[in-house]
C-alpha positions as CSV (number, residue, x, y, z in Angstrom):
1,M,36.4,73.2,124.6
2,T,35.2,74.4,121.2
3,M,36.6,72.6,118.2
4,N,36.4,74.0,114.6
5,I,36.6,71.7,111.6
6,T,36.2,73.0,108.1
7,S,34.8,70.6,105.5
8,R,35.9,70.1,102.0
9,I,33.7,72.2,99.7
10,H,32.8,70.5,96.5
11,S,30.6,73.1,95.0
12,G,29.7,76.4,96.7
13,R,29.8,77.0,100.4
14,A,29.3,74.0,102.8
15,S,26.5,74.3,105.3
16,R,27.7,75.6,108.6
17,L,26.7,73.2,111.4
18,A,26.9,73.7,115.1
19,V,27.0,70.4,117.1
20,V,26.0,71.0,120.8
21,E,26.7,67.8,122.7
22,D,28.3,67.5,126.2
23,N,29.4,63.9,125.8
24,D,33.0,64.5,124.6
25,E,33.4,60.9,123.3
26,L,30.3,61.0,121.2
27,R,30.9,64.6,120.0
28,E,34.6,64.3,119.2
29,G,34.8,60.6,118.3
30,V,31.7,60.1,116.3
31,L,29.6,63.2,115.4
32,L,32.3,65.6,114.2
33,P,34.3,63.1,112.1
34,E,31.2,61.7,110.5
35,L,29.7,65.1,109.7
36,L,33.0,66.4,108.4
37,D,33.3,63.4,106.0
38,A,29.7,64.2,104.9
39,G,30.8,67.6,103.7
40,F,29.6,70.0,106.5
41,E,31.6,72.8,108.0
42,V,31.3,71.7,111.6
43,T,31.9,73.4,115.0
44,G,31.6,71.2,118.1
45,M,30.8,72.5,121.6
46,G,29.7,71.1,124.9
47,T,27.6,73.8,126.4
48,A,24.9,76.3,125.6
49,L,27.3,79.1,126.6
50,E,29.8,78.0,124.0
51,L,27.0,78.0,121.3
52,Y,25.8,81.5,122.2
53,R,29.4,82.9,122.2
54,S,30.1,81.2,118.9
55,M,27.0,82.7,117.3
56,L,28.4,86.2,117.9
57,D,31.0,85.5,115.2
58,T,29.4,82.8,113.1
59,R,26.1,82.5,111.3
60,Y,25.1,78.9,111.3
61,D,22.8,77.2,108.9
62,L,22.1,74.2,111.1
63,V,22.3,73.2,114.7
64,L,22.4,69.6,116.0
65,L,21.4,69.9,119.6
66,D,21.4,67.7,122.7
67,V,18.6,68.3,125.3
68,D,20.4,67.4,128.6
69,L,23.2,70.0,128.7
70,P,25.1,71.0,131.8
71,D,24.2,74.7,131.7
72,D,20.8,74.9,130.0
73,D,17.9,72.9,128.8
74,G,18.0,72.0,125.1
75,L,14.3,72.7,124.5
76,Q,14.7,76.2,125.8
77,I,17.8,76.6,123.6
78,A,15.8,75.5,120.6
79,K,13.0,77.9,121.5
80,R,15.5,80.8,121.7
81,L,17.1,79.8,118.4
82,R,13.8,79.7,116.6
83,S,12.9,83.1,117.9
84,L,16.1,84.5,116.6
85,S,15.8,82.9,113.1
86,P,12.9,81.5,111.2
87,T,15.2,79.8,108.7
88,L,17.8,78.1,111.0
89,G,17.7,74.3,110.7
90,I,17.3,72.8,114.2
91,V,17.7,69.1,114.8
92,I,17.4,67.7,118.3
93,L,19.4,64.5,119.1
94,T,18.7,63.2,122.5
95,G,18.1,60.1,124.7
96,Y,14.6,61.2,125.6
97,S,12.4,59.1,123.4
98,A,8.9,59.3,124.8
99,P,6.2,60.6,122.4
100,T,5.6,63.6,124.8
101,D,9.3,64.5,124.6
102,R,9.2,64.4,120.8
103,V,6.1,66.6,120.7
104,A,7.7,69.1,123.2
105,G,10.8,69.3,121.0
106,L,8.8,70.0,117.8
107,A,6.5,72.5,119.6
108,V,9.4,74.7,120.6
109,G,10.6,75.0,117.0
110,A,12.9,72.0,116.2
111,D,12.6,70.9,112.6
112,V,13.5,67.2,113.4
113,Y,13.6,65.2,116.6
114,L,16.0,62.2,116.6
115,T,16.6,59.8,119.5
116,K,19.9,58.2,120.6
117,P,21.4,55.9,119.7
118,A,20.9,57.2,116.2
119,D,22.4,55.6,113.1
120,M,24.8,58.2,111.6
121,S,23.5,57.6,108.1
122,E,20.1,58.8,109.3
123,V,21.7,61.8,111.0
124,V,23.6,62.8,107.9
125,A,20.6,62.3,105.6
126,T,18.4,64.4,107.9
127,L,20.9,67.2,108.0
128,R,21.5,67.1,104.3
129,N,17.7,67.3,103.5
130,L,17.3,70.1,106.0
131,A,20.2,72.0,104.6
132,R,18.7,71.9,101.1
133,R,15.4,73.2,102.5
134,V,17.0,75.9,104.6
135,A,19.1,77.1,101.6
136,G,16.1,77.2,99.4
137,E,14.0,79.2,101.9
138,S,16.8,81.7,102.5
139,M,17.4,82.3,98.8
140,A,13.6,82.6,98.1
141,S,13.0,85.0,101.0
142,D,16.0,87.1,99.8
143,R,15.2,87.2,96.1
144,R,11.4,87.2,95.7
145,P,10.4,90.8,94.7
146,G,7.3,92.5,95.8
147,R,6.9,90.6,99.0
148,W,7.1,91.3,102.7
149,R,10.0,89.7,104.5
150,V,11.8,89.6,107.8
151,D,15.3,91.0,107.6
152,E,18.4,89.0,108.6
153,S,18.4,90.4,112.1
154,G,14.8,89.4,112.8
155,W,14.2,92.8,114.3
156,R,12.6,94.5,111.2
157,L,10.0,93.8,108.6
158,E,10.8,95.0,105.0
159,S,7.8,96.0,102.9
160,P,7.4,95.2,99.2
161,S,8.5,98.8,98.4
162,G,11.6,98.5,100.6
163,H,10.3,100.3,103.7
164,K,11.7,98.9,107.0
165,I,9.4,98.6,110.0
166,A,11.1,98.1,113.4
167,L,9.7,95.5,115.6
168,N,9.5,95.5,119.4
169,L,10.3,92.4,121.3
170,A,6.8,91.0,121.5
171,E,6.1,91.7,117.8
172,R,9.4,90.0,116.9
173,Q,8.6,86.9,119.0
174,V,5.3,86.6,117.2
175,V,6.6,87.4,113.7
176,V,9.5,85.0,113.7
177,L,7.3,82.1,114.9
178,L,4.7,82.8,112.2
179,A,7.5,83.2,109.5
180,A,9.0,79.9,110.6
181,A,5.6,78.2,110.0
182,D,5.9,79.0,106.3
183,G,2.3,80.0,105.7
184,M,0.8,77.4,108.0
185,P,-1.5,78.6,110.8
186,V,0.0,78.9,114.3
187,R,-2.2,78.3,117.3
188,R,-2.8,81.2,119.6
189,E,-1.6,79.1,122.5
190,M,1.8,78.6,120.8
191,L,2.2,82.3,120.0
192,I,1.4,83.2,123.6
193,A,3.8,80.5,124.9
194,N,6.5,82.2,122.9
195,L,5.7,85.5,124.7
196,V,5.5,84.4,128.3
197,D,6.5,81.4,130.5
198,N,3.0,80.8,131.8
199,I,0.2,81.1,129.2
200,H,-2.4,81.3,132.0
201,D,-0.9,84.6,133.1
202,F,-1.5,86.2,129.7
203,D,-4.8,87.7,128.6
204,P,-5.5,86.4,125.0
205,H,-6.9,89.8,124.1
206,R,-3.4,91.2,124.4
207,L,-2.4,89.0,121.4
208,E,-5.2,90.4,119.4
209,V,-4.2,94.0,120.3
210,L,-0.6,93.2,119.4
211,V,-1.6,91.8,116.0
212,Y,-3.9,94.8,115.3
213,R,-1.2,97.3,116.1
214,L,1.4,95.4,114.0
215,R,-1.0,95.5,111.0
216,K,-1.6,99.2,111.5
217,K,2.1,99.9,111.8
218,C,2.8,98.2,108.5
219,A,-0.2,99.8,106.8
220,D,1.1,103.2,107.7
221,K,4.4,102.4,105.9
222,D,3.2,100.6,102.8
223,D,0.1,100.4,100.5
224,Q,0.3,96.6,100.4
225,P,-1.0,95.2,103.7
226,L,1.0,92.7,105.8
227,P,-0.3,89.3,104.9
228,L,-1.0,88.4,108.5
229,T,-4.3,86.6,108.5
230,T,-6.6,85.4,111.2
231,V,-7.5,81.8,111.0
232,R,-10.8,81.4,112.8
233,G,-10.7,79.0,115.7
234,V,-7.0,78.4,115.4
235,G,-4.7,81.5,115.4
236,Y,-2.8,83.4,112.8
237,A,-0.8,82.8,109.6
238,L,1.7,84.8,107.6
239,T,0.9,83.9,104.0
240,W,3.9,85.4,102.2
């Protein structure tokens, strides 16, 4: 059952945090009270379905996410969340502690990967640091003039002169991953993995065609080209 707890707001709006953990005792007895006391606006839930339903009405700044959930895999949830929002703060908190598990969590878009049992002071400090970064990125992307940006829905690019370019699903999946990288190159393999379940079923030339058409679509709308650059031997980067 979903539980809503509103934090005390000392200055401005508290960060909205979704805690997705199916262990009721851990969620209700430890995570929610501690995070409330830390100043977050917290919503606790035990399944992926509850999270998705809650997101229809609430725009979260942060998600604290378990991996082993009863109705979905936490890594797949993180991947979907990252495809929906380049600025959402995603922290995985799980019992899976192998280096390969950590790499897998970061590869699908999580900002931080923490393992259980975690000290709550570390969890709180991690979320606070991430909240500051997320807030800064959101404000910067909203206020910087003369720059390309992804609109709040993630389905449109906005040009420096205010033109809006609609994205199809494949373009959106590529753009949000590049935007989340904050100017750093993203490997072709990672972009392809965000498009299909099996990268071996995807012709890499299709990614090149997608990028070419996206650049052309944007060039037709604005004199300033989309800063989508090819990084030789690696992949692509959005350097805005």
